[in-house]
N, C-alpha and C positions, 0 to 999 in steps of 0.2 A: 504494500500500500504506500509505503514511503517513497519508493522509486517511482511509482505512478504519479504521485503528487509532485515530485521534483520534475518529472517529465512534463507535466502540464505547465508548470511554472516556466521551465526553459522554453517551451514552445511559445509561450506568451512573450518572453524576452526576445526570441528570434523574430516574431512578428513585428515587434517594435523596431528592431534593428533593420529588418527588411523594409519597413515603411520609411525609415529615415533615409535609406540609401536607394529607394526604389527608382528614382530617375536615372541614376548612374547604372543600376543593375539592368534596366530595360534597354540600355544601349547595346547590349549583347556582349558584354565583356566576360562571360563565363561564370558570373556570380549566381545566375539562376540555378545552375546545377548544384552549387554549394548550398543554396537556400533550400532547395527541394530535398536534398540529402539530409540536411540537419533537421528539418521539420518532420520529415517522414521517419527518421530514426527515433525521434521523440514520440511520434505516434506509435511506432513499433513497441517502444518501452511501455507506453501506456497500455497497449493491448496485452502484452505479455503479463503485466501486472494484474490486469483485470482477469485474464485467464487463470492466473495463479490463485486468486482469492475465491474462486467458485467453490463453495463448500461441498464436500463429498464427491468431488470429481475423480474418476479413476486416473491413475498415472498414465495409462495408455492414451486416454482422450487428451490429457494435458500435453503429452508428448506429440501427438498428431497436430494439435493446435500450434505448438512451438515450431514444428517442422514447416507447416503450411505458411505460417506468418513469416518466418525467416526467409523462405524461398520466394514468397510473393514480394517482400520488400526488396530483396536482392535483385529480383527481376525488374521491378519498377525503377529502382534507383539506377540500375545499369542502362536501361532504355533511355531514361531521362538524361543521364550523363552523356550518352552517345549523341543524342539530338541537340543538346545544349552544352557542348564541350567547352572547357576552359581554353583560352587562347593566349597569345602573346600580350593581349591587352588586359589580362587579369593581373594587374600590377600588384595587388596586395596578396602576398604569399602565393604568387602564381608561377614560380619557377618549378622545375621538374622535381626537385626534392620534396617540397611541401605537397605537391600534387600526389606523389607516390605515397607519402605518409597518409594523406587523406583517403586514398584508394584502399590501402591496406586496412586502415581503421574501419572503413565502411564494410569491407568484406568480413572482417572480424565481427563487427557489430551485427551483421545479419546471419553469418554462418554459425556463430557460437550458440544462438538459440536452437538452430537446426540440430547441432550436435547434442545439445541438452535434450532435445525432443527424442532423438534417436536413443539416447541413453535411458530416458524414461520408458520408452516403448520396450527396450531390451532389459528392463529392470536392473539397470546398473546403479549400484549405490553411489551417491554423490553426484549424480548427473546434473542436478540443479546448480552445482558449483560452476559449471561451464557457462552459466549465464553471466557471472560476474565480469569476466574480461569483456564480454560483449557490451554490458552496461557501461563499463568504464570507457570503452571506445565511443559509445553514443554520447556520453557526457562530455568527453574531450572534444569531439567534433562540434557539438552544440555550443559549448562555451567558447571555443575558438572562433566559430563562425559568428556567434552573437557579437563578439568583440570586433571582428572585421566589419560587420554590417553597421553596428551602432557607432563605432569610433574611427576605425582606420579608413574606411572608404570616405566618410565625410571629411576627415582630417586631410587626407591626401587630395581629395577633390577641391577642398578649400584652398590648399597650398598651391595647387595647379592654377586655380582661378586667380590667386594673388600674383603668381609669377607672370601671368599673361597680361595683367593690368599694368597701368602706368604706376611707377613708384609713388608712394605716398609722400606728400610734401613734408618737409621738416619744419617743425615749429620751434 
């Protein structure tokens, strides 16, 4: 329940950040994929938390829910990333290193619940512990992207606008 609450809060923070940077994001600089990934990973966390609190649910059913959810989100995020890929204009953390880290974290965030679900279906003890690295990956991506959308994009866009303008007069 705690993780689901945190997820909902982070999703709200992401919406605020996206709203602040919306004009810049709509120019097609690859930020739409980041926003989609971060928001949908928080939605995944919320769903997994909701599935986990269903009383009396058999482990087999919970495992299937985790498998389907993780694979569905991996598919959706992958399709969206392919159609709205980051490019050379993704100035904020847009180099190959940060992109690779984000991709690995997105895969971990979606595949760890799948692995936990397989473990539950197979009656493996401790299968739910596989959710923790996935949740950490979701949180890391969401916090990082919330910062980029709410602070870095507006800061850098403002700096770019100032450098294009005439210098301020000295008083």
